MITIBA-213409 format. One line per field, with one value per residue (C-alpha): x, y, z; residue number from 0; residue in one letter. Coordinates in steps of 0.02 Angstrom, whole numbers, plus 50000, padded with zeros to 5 digits. Layout:
BEGIN
c1: X	...;
c2: Y	...;
c3: Z	...;
nr: NUM	...;
rest: A	...;
END
This chain:
BEGIN
c1: 50003	50068	50128	49998	50074	49961	49942	49877	50053	50184	50344	50514	50459	50288	50372	50268	50126	50069	50099	49917	49857	49968	49842	49716	49826	49761	49857	49937	49791	49681	49732	49633	49725	49651	49722	49572	49475	49550	49617	49509	49614	49478	49585	49532	49651	49509	49417	49437	49573	49432	49310	49452	49501	49284	49322	49455	49364	49199	49323	49383	49226	49164	49301	49342	49517	49605	49738	49806	49944	49943	49778	49736	49609	49655	49521	49455	49317	49241	49226	49179	49003	49031	49156	49043	48907	49024	49102	48917	48898	49061	49013	48834	48872	49001	48942	48755	48649	48592	48419	48325	48207	48339	48421	48608	48740	48904	49079	49200	49330	49399	49618	49583	49696	49625	49732	49671	49468	49512	49544	49415	49310	49341	49365	49166	49117	49208	49122	48945	48935	48817	48886	48948	49037	48959	49108	49208	49079	49043	48851	48812	48666	48687	48639	48799	48909	49007	49070	49127	49199	49305	49363	49402	49513	49578	49654	49699	49812	49901	49914	50018	50148	50242	50416	50414	50470	50350	50339	50214	50162	50293	50415	50307	50252	50438	50490	50329	50346	50565	50492	50362	50496	50595	50470	50413	50589	50590	50425	50470	50650	50669	50858	50879	51029	50962	50784	50849	50956	50824	50700	50780	50817	50656	50538	50660	50623	50420	50423	50488	50350	50208	50037	50063	49907	49762	49804	49695	49796	49752	49823	49972	49996	49982	50110	50248	50197	50242	50388	50456	50417	50528	50647	50675	50667	50800	50904	50902	50967	50871	50708	50620	50626	50444	50372	50477	50400	50228	50247	50345	50187	50062	50157	50157	49994	49933	50074	50012	49848	49921	50033;
c2: 49979	50165	50293	50422	50588	50673	50873	50918	50859	51021	50994	51085	51143	51235	51386	51469	51437	51619	51664	51734	51555	51448	51431	51351	51197	51039	50973	50777	50728	50773	50717	50622	50456	50413	50360	50321	50480	50638	50794	50960	51117	51270	51418	51567	51698	51811	51797	51952	51928	51969	51844	51723	51740	51713	51568	51482	51528	51429	51281	51279	51300	51164	51051	51023	50964	51063	51173	51308	51356	51523	51546	51376	51283	51095	50980	50798	50773	50677	50859	50942	50950	51044	51165	51199	51257	51355	51457	51486	51569	51693	51732	51779	51870	51983	52025	52080	52046	52155	52211	52173	52318	52446	52535	52458	52505	52412	52465	52381	52283	52220	52220	52201	52047	51956	52020	52188	52126	52044	52214	52312	52178	52174	52361	52356	52216	52318	52462	52331	52394	52272	52215	52093	52011	51956	51920	52075	52198	52254	52270	52387	52465	52668	52719	52652	52749	52871	52776	52633	52764	52818	52661	52629	52799	52762	52578	52623	52776	52647	52509	52627	52650	52473	52500	52649	52627	52537	52626	52609	52679	52764	52783	52898	52985	53029	53065	53186	53254	53289	53385	53496	53553	53589	53674	53765	53860	53898	53978	54094	54121	54053	54084	53952	53855	53692	53714	53699	53568	53469	53509	53413	53276	53214	53289	53197	53025	53062	53078	52877	52836	52711	52766	52733	52623	52757	52890	52945	52911	53067	53158	53084	53108	53256	53281	53212	53307	53474	53397	53332	53505	53581	53493	53540	53752	53747	53635	53752	53893	54024	54008	54150	54159	54204	54054	53948	54029	54007	53804	53796	53856	53761	53609	53652	53695	53519	53424	53492	53426	53253	53239;
c3: 49987	49944	50094	50137	50165	50305	50241	50412	50508	50509	50463	50460	50291	50344	50378	50231	50317	50400	50582	50613	50529	50623	50770	50640	50621	50676	50837	50821	50925	50783	50618	50519	50481	50313	50187	50075	50000	49967	50025	49985	49937	49939	49863	49967	49894	49824	49993	50088	50270	50382	50310	50318	50499	50545	50429	50524	50704	50634	50581	50779	50859	50773	50792	50587	50563	50442	50393	50297	50175	50175	50102	50041	50160	50180	50227	50205	50103	50250	50299	50126	50182	50354	50256	50142	50256	50335	50197	50146	50329	50334	50160	50192	50349	50274	50114	50140	50004	49838	49873	49692	49721	49740	49600	49548	49464	49378	49400	49271	49317	49176	49177	49366	49459	49612	49722	49694	49685	49832	49930	49849	49920	50088	50116	50033	50155	50302	50258	50248	50073	49982	49821	49702	49550	49388	49295	49242	49326	49524	49546	49713	49746	49683	49851	49873	49699	49785	49928	49798	49690	49835	49898	49682	49684	49829	49800	49606	49691	49806	49696	49611	49761	49713	49738	49859	50059	50159	50350	50487	50623	50727	50580	50488	50648	50680	50473	50497	50650	50592	50420	50504	50613	50452	50364	50502	50522	50350	50361	50488	50395	50179	50231	50354	50331	50432	50398	50212	50221	50346	50235	50075	50166	50237	50103	49972	50072	50107	49929	49896	50025	50002	50060	50246	50324	50408	50262	50103	49946	49889	50057	50058	49854	49885	50036	49914	49781	49909	49984	49796	49740	49909	49896	49704	49733	49866	49784	49640	49757	49621	49713	49786	49965	49941	49868	49988	50131	50059	50026	50172	50261	50165	50219	50381	50425	50310	50433	50600	50558	50547	50683;
nr: 0	1	2	3	4	5	6	7	8	9	10	11	12	13	14	15	16	17	18	19	20	21	22	23	24	25	26	27	28	29	30	31	32	33	34	35	36	37	38	39	40	41	42	43	44	45	46	47	48	49	50	51	52	53	54	55	56	57	58	59	60	61	62	63	64	65	66	67	68	69	70	71	72	73	74	75	76	77	78	79	80	81	82	83	84	85	86	87	88	89	90	91	92	93	94	95	96	97	98	99	100	101	102	103	104	105	106	107	108	109	110	111	112	113	114	115	116	117	118	119	120	121	122	123	124	125	126	127	128	129	130	131	132	133	134	135	136	137	138	139	140	141	142	143	144	145	146	147	148	149	150	151	152	153	154	155	156	157	158	159	160	161	162	163	164	165	166	167	168	169	170	171	172	173	174	175	176	177	178	179	180	181	182	183	184	185	186	187	188	189	190	191	192	193	194	195	196	197	198	199	200	201	202	203	204	205	206	207	208	209	210	211	212	213	214	215	216	217	218	219	220	221	222	223	224	225	226	227	228	229	230	231	232	233	234	235	236	237	238	239	240	241	242	243	244	245	246	247	248	249	250	251	252	253	254	255	256	257	258;
rest: M	P	S	F	Q	N	P	F	R	R	T	S	D	D	S	D	L	P	A	A	D	A	S	D	D	A	S	D	D	D	I	V	D	D	E	T	G	E	W	L	A	Y	E	L	H	A	M	A	S	E	T	R	R	M	L	A	Q	L	L	L	A	D	E	V	V	H	S	W	Q	G	T	T	L	L	A	H	E	S	V	E	E	Q	V	D	A	L	L	E	E	V	E	A	A	T	N	P	D	L	D	P	D	K	P	Q	V	A	F	E	M	E	G	W	S	S	E	L	R	A	L	L	S	E	R	L	S	Q	A	A	V	A	H	E	F	D	D	D	D	L	V	C	H	E	E	D	E	E	Q	V	E	L	V	I	E	D	L	L	A	R	S	A	D	D	G	L	E	E	L	E	G	L	E	V	N	E	L	L	S	A	M	F	E	A	V	D	R	L	R	R	D	G	N	D	A	Q	G	A	K	R	S	V	E	H	G	R	R	I	A	G	V	A	T	P	F	G	F	P	A	S	A	W	A	A	I	R	D	N	C	E	S	L	A	E	M	L	E	A	G	E	S	D	E	E	D	I	H	D	L	S	A	R	L	R	D	T	L	V	R	M	I;
END
C-alpha cells in the first residue's frame, strides 16, 4: 500500500504558513489518519482576510479538522459538507446581499488582478457595502455609488505605490514630525540653512514613501508632491524666498493636522 503523507502534520518545511494562521492548524491528537478519500484544497486568496479569519474561528469552534497553507484551506473530503456550510455562513455574514428592489450600478473591473479585487471586496465589506462580482463587473446599490468610487480611487492610487518605501506607525510619525520642524523653520526664515538642509533630506524621503495605513491615498500623494517640489526649489538655489516661504507654510499647516 502506498505511503500516505498527511498534509495536516506540520514539518520543518511548513515555514511558509502565515503566523496569523498557525494557530488554526490541527494538533497531532486531531489528525485525520485516513488513507482513503481525497484531500480538498480551497483556494481562498480572493476572499477578504476578515472573512478568512471568521472562517478559521468557526472551523475551530466546530472542531473541523483542517490546515492552512497560506490562503489555501486543506480539509479531508469527509468534512466537505461542514466546510461548505461554514463557507456559505461567513460569506453571507460578511457580504450582505444586494436588494433586487433597489437601483443598482455596475463598475467595469476588467484588468483588475484577483488580489486587487479581493482587497476591494474586503474594503467594501468592512464598510458594510452590499456588492457582488458579475464576470468583469462590480455591482452595488446606486445609493452606495459614491462610496464605492472613493474606495476604487484609493485602491488605484495605492497600487501605484509599488516599489516605494513602506513605513508604519511610529516611523511615519517621526518622519512627518521631523519634516514639520524643518518647514516651520523655513516658514519663519526662508534663508534658514538648517531648515533648508533638513527639508531637502526629509522631503526627499517622504516623496519616496508609499501611502501609510490610515492615510487617504490622495492626501498622501499631495504631501509627497509638495515635499518634492520644496526639495527641488531649495536644491536649485535660485528660487524666490517668498515662494519657499509660501510652500513651507502650506506644508506646515498640512502636517500639523497629521501629527
